[in-house]
N, C-alpha and C positions, 0 to 999 in steps of 0.2 A: 595633372593629367588624370582622367578617370581610369580606374583599374580596368574597366572594360576595353580601354585602348592599349593596354600593355602589349607591346610588339612581340613578346616571347610567349604570350598566351596561345594555347592550342585547344582544340575541341576534340571530344571523343567521336564526333561526327566527322567523317572523312571530308577534307576540303582540298580540291585540286589547286595547284599552283596558280592557274589562270582563272580561278573563280573570283567573282566580285564580292563574294559573301563569306569571308572568314569570320571567326567569332568576334573580331574587333569591330565589325560593321554593325550588325543587328539593326537593319532598317525596319520600317514598318509598312505594312500593306494590308490588303483585304483579300481573303480567300473565300470563294464560294464553296459551301459545304452543305450538301443536301439541298434543302429548300431555303437555307439561310446563308449568312455570311459571318466570318470570323476575323477579328483583328489578328494579324499574323506577323511573323518575321521569318527569316531564312538564314540557315547556316549551310554552306556547301550547296547540295541539291535537295536539302530537306526543308520543307516549309513547316514552320512550327505554329500550331494552333494555340494562341496565347489564352483564349477562353478556356480551353481544356487544361492548360498549364496552371491557370489560376484556380479552376474548379477542383483540381486534384492536390492543391496545397503547396505548389512549388513557388507561388508568389505570396506566401503568407506574410502578413504584417502590412501589406500595402493597401488593403481595404478598397479594392476596385470593384464597383458594381458589375454584375454579370451583363447588364444591359449595355455597358460601355464596350465590352469585348465581343458580345454577340450582336454585331452591328454591321450595317451595310457600308459605313464610312468611318474614317479615322477621326472625324471632327470632335466627337465627344471624348475620345481618348486624348487627343491633343489638348483639349480644354482642361484636362486634369492639371496642366501646368508642367513646366520643364522639371521642376524638382521631383515630381512623381514619375514622369516618363523616363527620366534619367535613372531613377531607382529601378524601374522595370528593366531597362537595359542591363544594369549591373546584376540584378537577380538572375536574368536569363544567362548572362555570362557565367555566373557561378554554377548554375544548373548544368551547363553544357561544357564547362572546361574539362580538360582531359582527366584530371584526378577525381572528378565528381562522379560517384557511382550510383546515387540513389535512383535517378531516372533510368540510367543506362541499364541497370539490372532489374528493372520492373517492366516485364514484357507487356502487360495490359496497358499501363500508362503510356509506354513508348508508342504502342500501336495507335492509341487515341490521339496522341499529340503530334507525331511526326507524319508528314505526307510528302511523297515523292513529287518534286516540282513538275515533272513531266505528266503527272496524272491529276493535277488540280487546275482550276480556272482562277486566275488572278483578275480581279475586277478593279474598277475605278477606285483609287485609294481614298480620295477626299471628295466631298460634295463642294464644288467650287461655286461660291456665291457671286463673287466678282473676280474679274480677270483684267490685269493691266499688262500691256506689252511695252517694254522699253526699247531704246535704240542707243545702246551704250558702248558699243565697240567702236573705237576711233578708226581703226582700219576699215571696218565695214562702212561706216558713214562716209569716210573719205572716198572709198571706191565708188559708192553709189553717187556721190556728188560729182566725181570725175566723169562718170558715164552719162549722167542726165543733166548736169549743170556746167558751170565754169570749172575746168580742171585746176585753175589757179586759185579758186576760192571754193573748194569742194565742200567745206563745212559751212552750214548756215551760221549766222552771227550768234545765235543763242546756244549753239551746241556745246561749246566749252564752258558755259556758265551754269548749265543745269542738265539733269538727266531727262531727256526728251522721252515722252511716253504717250500712249493713248489707251482708252478704255476699250477692251475687246469683248468678244462674245464667250461667256462661260459655258453656255449650253452645248457648244460643239467641241469642247475639249473631251477627248476620248482616250481610253487606255490602249497601250501597245497591243497590236494585233488586229485592231479594228480597221477594216478597209475604209478608204477615203474615195468618195465619188468625185470625178473631175467636175469642177464647177462650171456653170454657164453664166454669162453676163455680157455687158457691153464692152466693146473694145474699139479702138480707133486705128484703122489700117494706116500704115506709114504714108501712103499716097492719097489719103482722103481726109476731108474735114468733117465727114459724117460718120457717126459710130455704126457698128454692126453688132448683131446679137448672135451668140453661139457659144459652144464650148471653149473654155480657156485653151490657148495654144502654148502659153509659156508658163507651165506649172513648175513650181520650185519648192524646195525644202529650205528651212532655215535652222541651222544647228544652234540651239539655245539651251540654257539651263534656267529652270524656274524655281523660285522659293515659295514655300507655303507659310502663310501667316499663322502664328501659333498663339497669339494673344490679342484680344480685341481692344479697340479703343472706342471712346464715346465721341459723338459728333462735337466738333470744336476742339478736341484734344489733339496734341501733336506728339510725334515721336522725335527724339533727338539722337545724335550720333552715339551718345553714351549708353542709351538703353535700347538701341535698334535691334541688337541681336537677341534681346529678351523676347522680341515679337516675331522672330523667325524660327520656325520649328525645324525645317529641313529643306532639302533640295531634291529635284527630280529632273531627268532629262526631258527636253521639250522640243518637239518638231513643229514649228510654226509654218504650216503649209501656206504657200502664197501663189496667187494667180497674178503674175506680173503684168500681163496685158490688161486685165481688168483693173488692177491697182493703179496702173499708170494713168488711165483715163479718168478715174473717179477721185483720186486722192487730193486734188486741189479743189476747194480750199480747206476741207475738214479732215483730210487724212484717210487712212485705210478703212474700208467698209466690206463690200462683197469680195474683194480680193483677198481677204484674210479670214472672214468669219465662217467659212464653209467647213473648217476642221483644223484642229490642232491635236497632236498625239503626245502622250506622256508615258514614261516608264512606270511600271506598276509599284515600284518601291520608293518610299520617301526616306532618304538618307539624312540622318540628323546632323546638325552642325557639330555636335560633340564627336561624332565618328569622323568628321572631316577635319578636325582640329590639327592633326599632324601635317596637313597640306597647306596651311596658311603660308602666304608668301607676300612679299612686298608689293604694295599697290603702285601703279604708275604715278610718276610725279605730276602734280597739277600746279604748275608754277606760273604759266603764261597763257591765260590769266589764272590767278588764284581764285578758287571758289569763294563765294560769300561765306561768312563765318558759320552759318548753320549747316553748311555742307563740308566744312573743313575736316579732312581725314588725317588722323595722327597715328593710326595703328595699321598692322598688316591685316587687310580685310579682303584680299584676293586669295584665290585657291589654285594651287598647281594641280589641275585635273586635266588629263589628256582626253581629248574628244575625237571621235572618228565617225565618218559617214560612209556607208557603202551603198551603192546603187546596184540592184540585182535584177536583170531581165527575167521574164517569166520562165523561159526555158534555156537560160544561159548562165555563164559564170559571172559572178559579181565583181565589182571593183571598188576599192577604197578611193574615194574622190576628194576626201577632206581629212586632214589631220591637224587639229587646232588645239587650243588650250584655254581653259576658263580664266587663266591668269591674265589674258590679254584685255580683259574688260577695263575700260577707262573709268567709268562710273560703277562703283561696287554696289552690291545689293543693299547695304546699309544706307548709302547715299540715296539710292532709289526710293527706299521706304520712307526715309526722312522727308524727301522732297514730296512724295505722294501725300503726306499728311500735314505739310507745313501750312496749308490753308484751312486745316481743321477737318479734312475729309476723314471719316471714320473707316476703320478696317475691321474685318471679322475673321474668326478662326476658319481656316480653309480657303480664304482668298488666295489667289495665285498671281504672282508677278513674274513675268518672263524677262530674261536678260536682254533680249534683242539678239540678232545674229552675231555669233562670236567668230570673228576673223582675225587671223594673224597677219604678219607683214608680207607674206609670200603667197603666190597663187595656190600652192598645195595646202595652205592653211586657211584659205577662204571658206566661209561657212555657208555659202549658197551657190547654186548653179549659176545664178545671175553673174556672180563675180568669177567663178571658176571658168565659165565659158566666155566671160567678158561680153555679156549681152548677146551671146550666140556667135560671136566672131571667132572663138577659139574652141571648137567642139572637143569633147573628151572621147578618145578612142576606147571602146569597150573590148573585152577579150573575145567576144563573139563576132567581131568585125564591124559591128554597128557603131554609131556615134551618138553622143548625148550633148545637146545644147541645153535642154531642159528635161523634165521627167515625162516619160511616155506612159501610155496606158499599159497596165499589167506589170509595170516596174514595181519593185519593192525597195523602199528606203529603210535602211537599218542604221540606227545611231547607237554608239557605245561611249562610255565614259568611265574613267577610273583614275585614282591617284595611287602611287606606289612610294613607300618609304620604309626603310629598315626591314625590307623583305615582306612587308604587309601591303596587300592590294585591296583597296576599298573602292567598290564600284556601284553602279546603279542598275545593272542588268540592261538588256536591250530595249529600245523603243522601235517598233517596226510598224510600217504602214504600207499596204499595197494599194496602188491607184486603179480604180475601176473606171470604165468608160462613162462619160456623161449620160444621164438618162435622156431618152428621146422625148 
């Protein structure tokens, strides 16, 4: 275990019990500062300018170029490699641990390095070159199959043999707090054989977790289960907004298109795999059928991370509509990445792969409104007296996620998105 993960470690920066960001986390993100950007981390409610930390000698011996830390994205920092970025985490842990006084007692350095999170703008953490969305929750895939196909044969024949995925749109992935415009497109009314055009009527969220590729491969190269984690830098929460009526009409035969590519929202912090190590848990059994040898999983590669989704009307009280867990994934992220490259597809630093909707076995743990309202047949009662079958204009969707063990909570911060009406 890295010393940065020590559960008894405390910081001289105050950290509330319900904070996602104790000293054991040390995630990475990007803070806008003046006319530029800085690679940053956070402890409690203090955003730490790693550029200034390095410039003032607190990361001595790591030889990190200033251009890497005074940067609009994390890609160059991630490209330093895990050996170097893990040392950065450990150095930061040493600087901010409770008994460390050098920075705490230096007023001018502290003022340059620490920034109240309520007073800074956190921007898109990585430049996403390519984005792949998977479909890897067995409960979710089964629910969708029951609703739209044969309930007795809900899973398609290939689903238990490989992690199903599709190539999505990287340009429309946005950081938390960015409003999402209700999309327009073709839909097929229930009583018609002819499509109509207009704003989406069945707008949905999908509770997902995405991983960020941390090590590139060359065209023709493959990743295997033994080295897959070397290629994964960290995780972020991911809201894969979905226009269900547009998606339903377009997805045969080539899959999602306009129903998905209008927007996806991520949390501003990338939490490293090293910080999430305490939350490893047993992966679901894959016995009937057994995966082909290249996908065989022999280690604990799932993570016990609680996930929540709140829907908040514009002028009303919100409601938690989903409580699920990342551990429910049938195909884990290593299997996803291995399958992604088994044909020689190359990946690059900053590429993002989303898990697919994460659903558990019960309605309260379903990760989308499509399932929660069961295609609109079971509306959700809201505190203001209204109901939700799907997401309405001016609603805000808030996703949260964290793991807790030995009194330490490691989380991602919120990913929020407000729905604006479709443009005329």
